[in-house]
NUTI-617101 format. One record per residue (C-alpha): chain; x, y, z; residue in three letters; residue number from 0. Coordinates in steps of 0.1 Angstrom, whole numbers, plus 5000, padded with zeros to 4 digits. Each point is the difference from the previous one (the first is absolute). Example, Ala and Ser with C-alpha at 12.3 -4.5 7.8 and 13.67 -1.06 7.14 Angstrom:
<recs>
pagu;X;Y;Z;bafi;vodo
A;5123;4955;5078;ALA;0
A;5014;5034;4993;SER;1
</recs>
This chain:
<recs>
pagu;X;Y;Z;bafi;vodo
A;1618;0581;8269;THR;0
A;4963;5001;5019;ASN;1
A;4977;4974;5003;LEU;2
A;4972;5018;5012;VAL;3
A;4997;5031;4976;LYS;4
A;5006;5007;4963;LYS;5
A;5034;5019;4995;GLN;6
A;5004;5015;4967;ASP;7
A;5036;4998;5004;ASP;8
A;5005;4967;5011;HIS;9
A;5025;4988;4972;VAL;10
A;5022;5033;5005;LYS;11
A;5002;4994;5035;ARG;12
A;5012;4962;4993;ILE;13
A;5025;5011;4973;ALA;14
A;5013;5024;5021;ASN;15
A;5000;4975;5030;PHE;16
A;5018;4977;4976;SER;17
A;5030;5021;4988;LYS;18
A;5004;5012;5038;ASP;19
A;5001;4961;5010;ALA;20
A;5024;4993;4972;ILE;21
A;5024;5032;5010;ASP;22
A;5000;4988;5037;ALA;23
A;5006;4965;4994;ALA;24
A;5030;5010;4973;SER;25
A;5017;5019;5029;THR;26
A;4995;4973;5023;THR;27
A;5031;4976;5009;LEU;28
A;4992;4963;4997;ILE;29
A;5024;4996;5031;ASP;30
A;5015;5030;5015;GLU;31
A;5031;4980;5010;GLU;32
A;5007;4990;4965;ASN;33
A;4995;5026;4974;SER;34
A;5012;4976;4970;GLU;35
A;4967;4985;5000;LEU;36
A;4987;5031;4987;GLY;37
A;4963;5016;5005;ASN;38
A;4966;4989;5001;VAL;39
A;4984;4993;4967;ARG;40
A;4964;4999;5002;ILE;41
A;4973;4996;4970;ARG;42
A;4967;5018;5000;VAL;43
A;4968;4992;4984;GLY;44
A;4965;5015;5005;PHE;45
A;4967;4999;4982;HIS;46
A;4965;5019;5005;SER;47
A;4969;4984;5007;GLY;48
A;4974;4990;5026;PRO;49
A;5010;4979;5029;VAL;50
A;4984;4981;5033;VAL;51
A;5016;5003;5031;SER;52
A;4991;4986;5033;ASN;53
A;5014;4989;5034;VAL;54
A;5007;4965;4999;VAL;55
A;5006;4972;5031;GLY;56
A;4986;5003;5031;SER;57
A;5033;4988;5024;ARG;58
A;5022;5025;4980;ASN;59
A;4979;5020;4979;PRO;60
A;5021;5014;4968;LYS;61
A;4987;5030;4977;PHE;62
A;5000;4986;4964;THR;63
A;4990;5011;4966;ILE;64
A;4993;4976;4971;ILE;65
A;4985;5001;4966;GLY;66
A;5009;5000;4962;ASP;67
A;5019;5036;5007;THR;68
A;5020;4983;5026;VAL;69
A;5011;4971;4977;ASN;70
A;5007;5022;4971;THR;71
A;5023;5026;5021;ALA;72
A;5019;4970;5012;ALA;73
A;5007;4987;4963;ARG;74
A;5011;5036;4993;MET;75
A;5027;5000;5030;GLU;76
A;5008;4961;4994;SER;77
A;5009;5011;4963;ASN;78
A;5015;5032;5005;SER;79
A;5040;5007;5003;VAL;80
A;5015;5008;5026;PRO;81
A;5001;5038;5005;LEU;82
A;4972;5008;4980;GLN;83
A;4964;5001;5001;ILE;84
A;4973;4983;4980;GLN;85
A;4968;5009;4995;CYS;86
A;4968;4987;4987;SER;87
A;4986;5018;4965;GLU;88
A;4971;5007;5022;GLN;89
A;5020;5021;5023;SER;90
A;5021;5015;4974;ALA;91
A;4969;5014;4981;LEU;92
A;4989;5015;5031;ILE;93
A;5034;5016;5006;LEU;94
A;5003;5009;4966;LYS;95
A;4965;5018;4999;GLU;96
A;5000;5016;5034;ASN;97
A;5037;5004;5010;HIS;98
A;5021;5002;4969;PRO;99
A;5028;5017;5019;ASP;100
A;5007;4968;5018;ILE;101
</recs>
């Protein structure tokens, strides 16, 4: 949520964003002209940990985030079920300890 300063509520912010993203996707038609195709079904995964960020490229510079945390989050997403959130044990423990209401 912020790469510059520490945020004690970062996991809560990501969890809430994840819920909002699923809600938005599940009400968005895949094709507005053919509602029989249904709604968008996204998978969500997240993990908490350190990352490295930088701008890569000179002709077409792009901001990028890399590191094991990003790879773990990607695995959480790719192994998730559509319309559900999968988080790592590390993120789940932070949520459970600091924000049990989620």
